[in-house]
C-alpha positions in Angstrom: -0.2 -70.6 -21.9 3.6 -71.2 -22.5 3.2 -71.9 -25.9 1.4 -68.5 -26.5 4.8 -66.5 -25.3 7.0 -69.0 -28.2 5.3 -67.2 -31.0 4.5 -64.1 -29.9 8.6 -64.3 -29.4 9.0 -65.9 -32.4 6.7 -63.4 -34.3 8.5 -59.8 -33.0 12.5 -61.6 -33.4 10.6 -62.1 -37.3 9.9 -58.8 -38.1 12.0 -57.2 -36.3 14.2 -59.3 -38.8 12.8 -58.1 -41.2 12.6 -53.7 -40.2 16.1 -54.4 -40.2 16.3 -56.0 -43.0 13.8 -53.2 -44.7 16.1 -50.3 -42.8 17.9 -49.7 -46.7 15.3 -49.5 -48.2 11.5 -48.0 -47.1 11.6 -46.1 -44.4 8.1 -45.9 -43.3 7.6 -49.6 -43.9 11.2 -50.0 -41.5 9.0 -47.8 -39.3 5.3 -49.7 -38.5 7.3 -53.4 -38.8 9.7 -51.8 -36.4 6.2 -50.7 -34.3 4.8 -54.0 -34.6 7.5 -55.9 -33.6 8.2 -53.8 -30.2 4.9 -54.3 -29.2 4.5 -58.0 -29.7 7.8 -58.4 -27.6 5.7 -56.4 -25.2 3.2 -58.2 -24.8 5.4 -61.7 -24.3 6.8 -59.5 -21.2 4.1 -59.6 -20.0 2.9 -62.9 -21.0 6.1 -64.1 -18.6 5.4 -61.8 -16.4 1.4 -63.4 -15.7 3.6 -67.1 -15.9 6.0 -65.6 -13.1 2.9 -65.3 -10.3 
């Protein structure tokens, strides 16, 4: 389970980085990447919460 959490955190961080790089070029792509990144990081929080119980 912790490998899944790490993978999800890396994916969320990578998507956030891509969104920041895309910010000045295409606003629509930025919004999509930012939304997916946020969702991924929220799932990571949920997984981390489950690991603690």
